[in-house]
C-alpha positions as CSV (number, residue, x, y, z in Angstrom):
1,M,0.0,0.0,0.0
2,E,1.2,3.6,-0.8
3,G,-0.1,5.1,2.4
4,K,-3.5,5.3,3.9
5,R,-5.1,7.4,1.3
6,T,-8.8,7.5,0.5
7,G,-10.2,6.8,-3.0
8,R,-10.8,3.8,-5.3
9,S,-8.0,1.5,-6.3
10,G,-6.3,2.1,-9.7
11,G,-4.4,-0.2,-11.9
12,F,-2.0,2.4,-13.2
13,F,1.5,1.4,-12.1
14,G,-0.1,-1.1,-9.8
15,L,-0.8,1.4,-7.0
16,S,-3.7,1.8,-4.6
17,G,-5.6,4.9,-3.7
18,P,-6.5,7.7,-6.2
19,H,-5.4,6.8,-9.7
20,P,-1.8,8.1,-10.3
21,L,-2.8,9.5,-13.6
22,L,-5.6,11.5,-11.9
23,I,-3.1,12.6,-9.2
24,A,-0.8,14.0,-11.9
25,L,-3.5,15.7,-14.0
26,A,-5.2,17.2,-11.0
27,A,-1.9,18.9,-10.0
28,G,-1.4,20.5,-13.4
29,L,-4.8,21.2,-14.7
30,Y,-5.8,24.2,-12.6
31,P,-2.4,26.0,-13.1
32,L,-2.8,25.5,-16.8
33,L,-6.3,26.8,-17.0
34,H,-5.6,29.7,-14.6
35,Y,-2.6,30.7,-16.6
36,Y,-4.6,30.9,-19.8
37,N,-7.4,32.8,-18.0
38,G,-5.0,35.6,-17.2
39,N,-2.6,35.5,-20.1
40,F,-4.5,34.6,-23.3
41,D,-3.3,37.9,-24.7
42,I,0.4,36.8,-24.7
43,A,0.0,33.0,-25.0
44,D,-1.8,32.5,-28.2
45,S,0.7,30.5,-30.2
46,W,0.9,26.8,-30.9
47,I,4.4,26.5,-29.6
48,Q,3.3,28.0,-26.3
49,L,0.3,25.7,-26.0
50,L,2.6,22.7,-26.6
51,F,5.0,24.0,-24.0
52,M,2.3,24.6,-21.4
53,L,0.7,21.1,-22.0
54,G,4.1,19.5,-21.6
55,L,4.8,21.5,-18.5
56,C,1.5,21.3,-16.7
57,L,0.3,17.8,-17.9
58,G,3.3,15.9,-19.3
59,L,5.7,16.8,-16.6
60,P,3.5,15.6,-13.7
61,I,2.8,12.3,-15.4
62,L,6.5,11.8,-15.9
63,L,7.3,12.7,-12.3
64,V,4.7,10.2,-11.1
65,Y,6.3,7.5,-13.1
66,V,10.0,8.4,-12.4
67,S,9.4,8.9,-8.7
68,K,8.2,5.3,-8.4
69,F,11.7,4.1,-9.1
70,V,13.5,7.0,-7.2
71,F,11.6,6.1,-4.0
72,R,13.0,2.6,-4.2
73,L,16.5,3.9,-3.6
74,G,18.2,3.8,-0.2
75,F,16.7,5.8,2.6
76,L,13.9,7.1,0.3
77,R,12.1,3.8,0.6
78,K,10.7,4.7,4.0
79,F,9.1,7.8,2.5
80,K,7.3,6.0,-0.4
81,S,3.9,6.4,1.4
82,Y,4.2,10.1,0.8
83,R,5.5,9.9,-2.8
84,L,2.3,10.7,-4.8
85,T,1.2,13.4,-2.4
86,A,4.6,15.1,-2.6
87,V,4.6,14.9,-6.4
88,N,1.0,16.4,-6.5
89,L,1.7,19.2,-4.1
90,V,5.2,20.1,-5.5
91,V,3.8,20.2,-9.0
92,F,0.6,22.1,-8.1
93,F,2.3,24.9,-6.0
94,G,5.4,24.9,-8.1
95,L,3.5,25.6,-11.3
96,L,1.4,28.3,-9.5
97,G,4.6,29.9,-8.2
98,L,6.2,29.8,-11.7
99,L,3.3,30.7,-14.0
100,I,1.1,32.9,-11.8
101,F,3.3,34.6,-9.3
102,H,6.5,34.5,-11.4
103,L,8.7,33.7,-8.4
104,N,12.5,33.9,-8.7
105,K,14.6,30.8,-8.3
106,K,15.1,31.1,-4.6
107,E,11.5,31.8,-3.9
108,L,10.4,28.9,-6.1
109,A,12.9,26.6,-4.3
110,V,11.3,27.5,-0.9
111,V,7.8,26.8,-2.3
112,L,8.9,23.4,-3.6
113,L,10.5,22.5,-0.3
114,V,7.5,23.5,1.8
115,S,5.2,21.7,-0.6
116,A,7.2,18.5,-0.2
117,L,7.2,18.8,3.6
118,A,3.4,19.4,3.5
119,S,3.0,15.9,2.1
120,F,3.8,14.5,5.5
121,L,0.7,16.2,6.9
122,L,-1.6,15.8,3.9
123,Y,-0.9,12.3,2.5
124,R,-3.9,10.9,4.3
125,F,-6.1,13.5,2.6
126,L,-4.8,13.2,-0.9
127,G,-8.3,12.3,-2.2
128,Q,-9.7,15.4,-0.8
129,V,-6.8,17.5,-2.1
130,I,-7.4,16.2,-5.6
131,I,-11.2,17.0,-5.4
132,L,-10.3,20.5,-4.3
133,Q,-7.8,20.9,-7.2
134,L,-10.4,19.6,-9.7
135,L,-13.0,22.0,-8.4
136,L,-10.6,24.9,-8.9
137,A,-10.0,23.6,-12.4
138,V,-13.7,23.5,-13.2
139,M,-14.2,27.0,-11.9
140,S,-11.3,28.2,-14.0
141,F,-12.6,26.4,-17.0
142,V,-16.0,28.1,-16.6
143,T,-14.3,31.5,-16.4
144,L,-12.2,30.6,-19.5
145,I,-15.2,29.9,-21.7
146,P,-16.2,33.5,-22.4
147,R,-12.6,34.5,-22.9
148,G,-12.0,31.7,-25.3
149,W,-15.1,32.8,-27.1
150,F,-13.7,36.3,-27.4
151,V,-10.5,34.9,-28.9
152,L,-12.3,32.7,-31.4
153,N,-14.5,35.6,-32.5
154,Y,-11.6,38.2,-32.7
155,D,-11.3,39.5,-36.2
156,A,-8.2,41.4,-37.3
157,E,-10.2,43.0,-40.1
158,W,-9.9,46.3,-38.3
159,T,-6.3,46.6,-39.4
160,Q,-7.3,46.9,-43.1
161,T,-6.6,50.4,-44.4
162,P,-9.3,52.2,-46.5
163,D,-6.7,52.9,-49.2
164,A,-3.5,51.5,-50.6
165,I,-1.2,53.4,-48.1
166,T,1.0,50.3,-47.8
167,E,1.8,50.6,-51.5
168,V,2.9,54.2,-51.3
169,V,6.3,55.0,-53.0
170,F,8.7,57.2,-51.2
171,K,10.6,60.0,-53.1
172,Q,13.2,60.0,-50.4
173,N,14.5,57.0,-48.4
174,P,16.4,58.2,-45.4
175,N,17.2,55.8,-42.6
176,V,14.3,56.1,-40.1
177,Y,14.8,55.8,-36.4
178,V,11.7,55.6,-34.3
179,I,12.6,55.7,-30.6
180,Q,9.8,55.1,-28.1
181,P,10.5,56.0,-24.4
182,D,7.5,54.4,-22.8
183,G,5.2,56.8,-20.9
184,Y,7.1,60.0,-21.9
185,T,4.7,62.9,-21.6
186,N,4.6,65.8,-24.0
187,F,6.7,68.9,-23.1
188,T,3.6,71.1,-23.1
189,E,2.1,69.1,-20.2
190,L,5.3,68.5,-18.4
191,R,5.5,72.2,-17.7
192,K,2.0,72.3,-16.2
193,A,0.2,70.8,-13.2
194,P,0.2,68.0,-12.1
195,Y,3.8,67.4,-13.5
196,N,5.2,70.9,-12.8
197,H,8.5,69.9,-14.3
198,R,10.4,73.1,-15.0
199,D,13.7,71.8,-16.3
200,K,13.9,72.5,-20.1
201,T,17.4,71.2,-20.6
202,F,16.5,68.2,-22.7
203,E,13.8,70.1,-24.6
204,N,16.3,72.8,-25.5
205,Y,18.9,70.2,-26.4
206,L,16.5,68.7,-29.0
207,T,15.8,72.1,-30.5
208,E,19.5,72.9,-30.7
209,T,20.1,69.5,-32.4
210,G,17.5,70.3,-35.1
211,F,14.4,68.6,-33.7
212,I,10.9,70.0,-33.9
213,N,9.0,69.4,-30.7
214,Y,5.3,69.0,-31.6
215,P,3.1,70.5,-28.8
216,N,-0.1,68.9,-27.5
217,F,0.5,65.5,-29.1
218,R,-1.3,62.6,-27.5
219,S,-1.9,58.9,-27.7
220,N,-5.3,57.5,-28.6
221,Y,-5.2,54.6,-26.1
222,Y,-4.1,54.3,-22.5
223,S,-1.7,51.3,-22.6
224,T,1.4,50.2,-24.6
225,L,-0.3,47.4,-26.5
226,T,-3.5,49.2,-27.3
227,S,-1.6,52.4,-28.3
228,N,1.1,50.7,-30.4
229,S,-1.2,48.3,-32.2
230,S,-3.3,51.3,-33.4
231,M,-0.1,53.2,-34.3
232,F,1.4,50.4,-36.4
233,A,-1.9,49.5,-38.0
234,M,-2.5,53.3,-38.7
235,K,-6.1,52.5,-37.7
236,H,-8.4,52.7,-34.7
237,H,-9.4,49.4,-33.2
238,Y,-11.8,51.0,-30.7
239,Y,-10.9,48.3,-28.2
240,Q,-12.4,45.5,-30.2
241,N,-9.1,43.7,-29.5
242,T,-9.6,44.1,-25.7
243,Y,-11.6,41.7,-23.6
244,P,-13.8,43.8,-21.3
245,G,-13.7,41.3,-18.5
246,N,-10.0,41.8,-17.6
247,L,-8.9,44.3,-20.3
248,K,-6.4,42.0,-21.8
249,T,-5.5,43.1,-25.4
250,Y,-5.5,40.2,-27.8
251,G,-3.6,40.0,-31.1
252,S,-1.6,43.2,-30.5
253,Q,1.8,41.5,-30.9
254,E,0.9,40.4,-34.4
255,V,0.1,44.1,-35.3
256,I,3.2,45.5,-33.6
257,V,5.9,43.0,-34.7
258,G,4.0,40.5,-36.9
259,S,2.2,40.0,-40.1
260,Q,-0.4,42.7,-39.6
261,N,2.0,45.6,-39.1
262,N,0.9,48.0,-41.9
263,V,3.9,50.4,-41.2
264,L,6.4,47.6,-41.8
265,K,4.6,46.5,-45.0
266,T,5.0,50.1,-46.3
267,F,8.7,50.3,-45.4
268,K,9.5,46.9,-46.9
269,K,7.6,47.9,-50.1
270,N,10.2,50.7,-50.4
271,G,13.2,48.4,-49.9
272,Y,13.9,49.1,-46.2
273,K,15.5,46.6,-43.8
274,T,13.6,46.7,-40.5
275,H,15.1,46.3,-37.0
276,L,13.5,46.0,-33.6
277,V,15.8,47.0,-30.7
278,T,14.5,46.5,-27.1
279,D,15.5,45.1,-23.7
280,N,12.3,43.3,-22.8
281,S,10.1,40.6,-24.1
282,F,6.8,42.5,-24.1
283,F,6.2,42.0,-27.8
284,L,8.0,38.7,-28.2
285,T,6.6,36.1,-25.8
286,N,4.2,34.5,-28.2
287,R,6.8,34.2,-31.0
288,K,4.8,36.4,-33.4
289,L,8.0,38.3,-34.5
290,S,7.7,37.8,-38.3
291,S,7.8,41.2,-39.9
292,F,11.0,42.7,-38.5
293,D,14.1,41.5,-40.4
294,H,16.2,41.7,-37.2
295,C,15.7,41.8,-33.5
296,N,18.5,42.3,-31.0
297,I,17.0,39.7,-28.7
298,D,17.3,36.1,-29.8
299,Q,14.0,34.1,-29.4
300,S,15.8,31.5,-27.3
301,E,16.3,34.2,-24.6
302,V,12.5,34.9,-24.3
303,K,10.4,32.9,-21.9
304,L,7.4,31.2,-23.4
305,Y,5.2,32.0,-20.3
306,D,6.1,35.5,-19.1
307,T,7.1,39.0,-20.2
308,G,9.7,41.1,-18.7
309,G,13.2,42.5,-19.0
310,I,15.9,40.3,-20.6
311,S,18.9,40.0,-18.5
312,G,22.2,41.3,-19.9
313,V,20.7,43.2,-22.8
314,D,22.1,46.7,-23.4
315,I,20.1,48.7,-26.0
316,I,22.9,51.2,-26.6
317,E,25.5,48.5,-27.1
318,D,23.3,46.4,-29.4
319,F,22.2,49.5,-31.4
320,Q,25.8,50.6,-31.9
321,K,26.6,47.1,-33.3
322,L,23.7,47.5,-35.7
323,L,24.8,50.9,-36.8
324,H,28.4,49.8,-37.3
325,G,27.2,47.1,-39.7
326,Q,24.3,49.0,-41.2
327,S,23.4,47.9,-44.7
328,D,23.7,50.2,-47.7
329,T,19.9,49.8,-48.2
330,S,17.6,52.1,-46.2
331,N,16.9,51.0,-42.7
332,F,14.0,51.4,-40.3
333,Y,14.6,51.0,-36.6
334,F,12.0,50.7,-33.8
335,I,13.8,51.2,-30.5
336,E,11.7,50.7,-27.4
337,K,12.5,51.0,-23.7
338,T,10.2,51.0,-20.7
339,I,11.4,54.3,-19.4
340,P,10.3,56.7,-17.9
341,S,7.2,54.4,-17.8
342,H,4.3,55.6,-15.6
343,I,3.3,55.7,-11.9
344,Q,2.8,52.5,-10.0
345,Y,0.3,50.1,-11.5
346,T,-1.6,49.0,-8.4
347,K,-3.0,50.7,-5.3
348,A,-1.0,48.5,-3.0
349,A,2.3,49.6,-4.7
350,S,1.4,53.3,-4.9
351,L,3.5,55.8,-2.9
352,G,0.8,58.4,-3.1
353,V,0.2,61.1,-5.7
354,E,3.1,63.4,-4.8
355,M,5.8,60.7,-4.4
356,E,4.6,59.0,-7.6
357,R,5.1,62.4,-9.3
358,E,8.7,62.7,-7.9
359,T,9.7,59.2,-8.9
360,Y,8.3,59.7,-12.4
361,L,10.4,62.8,-12.9
362,E,13.5,61.1,-11.6
363,R,13.0,58.4,-14.3
364,L,12.3,61.1,-16.8
365,E,15.9,62.4,-16.3
366,E,17.2,58.8,-16.8
367,A,15.2,58.7,-20.0
368,N,16.7,62.0,-21.2
369,D,20.2,60.7,-20.7
370,W,19.4,57.5,-22.6
371,L,17.8,59.4,-25.4
372,T,20.8,61.8,-25.6
373,Q,23.1,58.8,-26.0
374,L,21.0,57.3,-28.8
375,I,20.8,60.6,-30.7
376,T,24.5,61.1,-30.4
377,L,25.1,57.6,-31.6
378,I,22.9,58.0,-34.6
379,H,24.6,61.2,-35.6
380,T,28.0,59.5,-35.4
381,Y,27.0,57.0,-38.1
382,D,24.3,58.8,-40.1
383,T,24.8,62.4,-41.4
384,D,21.2,63.0,-42.5
385,P,18.8,60.7,-40.5
386,L,15.0,60.9,-39.9
387,I,14.7,60.5,-36.1
388,I,11.3,60.3,-34.4
389,L,10.9,60.3,-30.6
390,V,7.3,59.2,-29.8
391,G,5.7,58.2,-26.5
392,D,3.0,55.5,-26.4
393,H,1.0,57.3,-23.7
394,G,1.5,59.7,-20.8
395,G,2.9,59.2,-17.3
396,Y,-0.4,59.2,-15.4
397,V,1.0,61.7,-12.9
398,G,-1.8,63.2,-10.8
399,L,-3.4,59.8,-10.2
400,S,-2.5,57.5,-7.4
401,Y,-1.9,54.4,-9.5
402,V,-2.5,53.3,-13.1
403,K,-5.5,51.0,-12.5
404,E,-7.4,53.9,-11.0
405,V,-8.0,54.9,-14.7
406,E,-10.3,51.9,-15.0
407,Q,-12.2,52.6,-11.8
408,I,-13.1,56.3,-11.8
409,K,-14.3,58.8,-14.2
410,L,-11.3,60.9,-15.1
411,S,-11.3,64.7,-14.9
412,P,-10.0,66.5,-18.0
413,L,-6.7,67.1,-16.3
414,E,-6.3,63.5,-15.4
415,A,-7.3,62.3,-18.9
416,T,-4.7,64.7,-20.4
417,S,-2.0,63.2,-18.1
418,V,-2.9,59.7,-19.3
419,F,-2.8,60.5,-23.0
420,S,-0.3,63.3,-23.4
421,S,2.8,61.9,-25.2
422,L,6.1,63.1,-26.6
423,L,6.6,63.8,-30.3
424,S,9.8,65.3,-31.4
425,I,11.1,64.8,-35.0
426,K,14.4,65.6,-36.7
427,W,13.7,65.8,-40.4
428,P,16.5,65.2,-43.0
429,Q,17.2,67.6,-45.7
430,G,14.6,67.8,-48.4
431,L,11.7,66.5,-46.4
432,N,9.2,69.2,-45.5
433,A,6.3,68.6,-43.1
434,E,5.1,72.1,-43.3
435,G,1.3,72.4,-43.0
436,I,0.9,69.0,-41.5
437,E,-0.4,69.0,-37.9
438,F,0.7,66.0,-35.9
439,R,-1.8,65.4,-33.2
440,S,-2.0,61.7,-32.2
441,N,-0.2,58.4,-32.6
442,V,-2.8,56.7,-34.9
443,N,-2.0,59.1,-37.7
444,L,1.7,59.5,-37.2
445,F,3.0,57.1,-39.8
446,R,0.3,58.0,-42.4
447,Q,1.4,61.6,-42.1
448,L,5.0,60.6,-42.2
449,F,4.4,58.6,-45.4
450,A,2.6,61.5,-47.0
451,V,5.8,63.6,-46.4
452,M,8.2,60.9,-47.6
453,S,6.2,60.3,-50.8
454,G,5.5,64.0,-51.4
455,D,1.9,63.2,-52.0
456,K,-0.7,64.6,-49.6
457,Q,-3.5,62.5,-51.0
458,W,-2.6,60.0,-48.3
459,L,-3.9,62.5,-45.8
460,N,-7.4,62.1,-47.1
461,N,-8.0,59.1,-44.9
462,L,-6.7,60.2,-41.6
463,E,-8.3,58.6,-38.5
464,A,-10.0,60.8,-35.9
465,N,-7.6,62.1,-33.3
466,E,-9.7,60.7,-30.5
467,S,-8.6,59.2,-27.2
468,F,-10.4,56.3,-25.3
469,V,-10.3,54.7,-21.9
470,P,-12.0,51.7,-20.3
471,L,-14.1,52.1,-17.2
472,Y,-15.3,49.1,-15.1
473,D,-19.0,48.9,-14.4
474,G,-19.3,45.9,-12.2
475,G,-17.3,42.9,-13.5
476,S,-16.9,44.2,-17.0
477,A,-15.6,47.4,-18.6
478,N,-17.3,49.8,-21.0
479,F,-15.2,52.1,-23.2
480,Y,-15.4,55.8,-23.3
481,K,-14.1,58.6,-25.5
482,Y,-12.4,61.2,-23.3
483,I,-10.9,63.5,-25.9
484,D,-12.5,64.3,-29.3
485,D,-10.9,65.0,-32.6
486,E,-10.7,68.7,-31.8
487,G,-9.0,68.1,-28.5
488,N,-12.0,68.8,-26.4
489,S,-12.8,66.9,-23.2
490,V,-15.8,64.7,-23.5
491,F,-17.3,61.6,-21.9
492,E,-19.1,59.4,-24.5
493,Q,-19.5,55.7,-24.4
494,V,-18.2,53.8,-27.4
495,E,-19.8,50.7,-28.8
496,T,-17.2,48.2,-29.8
497,P,-17.9,45.9,-32.8
498,N,-17.6,42.7,-30.6
C-alpha cells in the first residue's frame, strides 16, 4: 500500500488509492487553465500551447512514473507512502509559483520544499486535495469559456486600411529611427500641473540639435499594447481587440511585430531593412515576430510563459553594433525601452500622488540621458537621419496608480495626463512637413508617409484624433471617449464591434 489514502484503487503502475494519472493531471490542470485565463493575450501561439501542455500535464505524469523508481532507492524507501502526495503538491504549488506569481529561483525553491514537507501532513487526505484541485480547475474552465469565445471571434479586419497606403512609393528614403521612451509625456504638459517639471534642458537640447518638438501631441489609447497596435496599423481598433472582463489586449503583438503591421509593410515595399531593438520581451513572448528582419533579442532568450526584462541586454551597445554594420539599403529602426514608464500600477504599490510624481520625474531624467546617448550615436553613423521620438502614452501623474484609470471617471486634467505623449522629430534635408499637424499616434505614420512620398492625397483618410479609456461597471468594462478630434474633453460611451 502507498499510504492510507482514500479513494478507489487504480491499476495504473499497480498502486492503490487515487489513480496516479488522476493525481498527476489534478496537479497541473488548474495552473494550466488559470494561466490561460489571465494570459491569453500573450499566450496564443501553438508553440506556447505545446510547451504549457508539456509543463502542466506531461511533466506531472513523468514525475509520477519516475518517482516510483526513485523512491525505491536507499533511505527514500521509508518515504514511499508520501510519494504521490509530494509529487502532487510540489507540481501544483510549483506551477502556480512559476506561472502565476513569477517567483524567482530562490522563492520557487522555498515553495517546492514547503510543498514537499506538507506531504507528511496531507498524505492521508490526498483524495480530498485532488477533489479541491479539480473543483478549482472546473471554476477556472468556466471562467475561461467567455474569454475563449472572445479569442475565437476576434477578427483582425480592423487593421485593413481604407486605401493603398502600404503601396505608397517614397521619393526620399532616409534611414528612419523611431525611438519610443515608454510613458514620456509631451513637453507642453510637463511644464504644467500636475507634472510641474520646469527643467527644459532636454527640450532645449532637442531644439538645438535640429528637432521639432510638436506640442499637445497625445496617444489614442491608454496602454502600450492598445496604443502601439493602433499606431502600427494606422487604424483605430476602438478596443475590439480588448476583452472587457479583464482588459487583456488580444492580437496586438501580431500588429506590432507580426504580419499585420501596416507600417512595416510600407517600409518593406520601399526596400527598407527593418530592425527591432528592445531590452524586454513584451512584444516577443508568443513568437509572433515575423515582420522585422532583425531583433537584438534572440528568441531563445525569451520565456514562453512570461514577459519582462531580458537579463544582460544593453540597447545602446546592441544598437551601436547594428549601426556599425548598417546595410547600404535604407533602414527602419524601432527602438523601445520601458522608461520613464508611468506611476505604479496597483493601489498596494502606490507611494501616493506626490511621491509618484517625484519618482516619475526622476525616471524622466534617466530617459533623457538614454535618449541623448541614442541621438549622439545616430549622428555618429548617419549624417542625415530621420529621427522620431514618440511616447506611447503619458505618465499618469496626478493619479494615485494606473488601474485607477479603469475605476473612476477621469477629470479633463487626469485624462490629459494619461494621453499626453512626446513627439519630437528631426527631419532630414529635403523633407518638408510644413502644413501637417501631428496630433495623435494613430495618424503619425500615415502623415510621415505623405511627407516621404511628397503626396498629400494620403492625408485624405486620416483617422479621428480621439482618445479612449475603459471604465469598469461591475465585473466588465465599458469604453469611453475622453478627448474628441478637436482636443475637447468629452465623456461618451463607445460601442465596440464585438
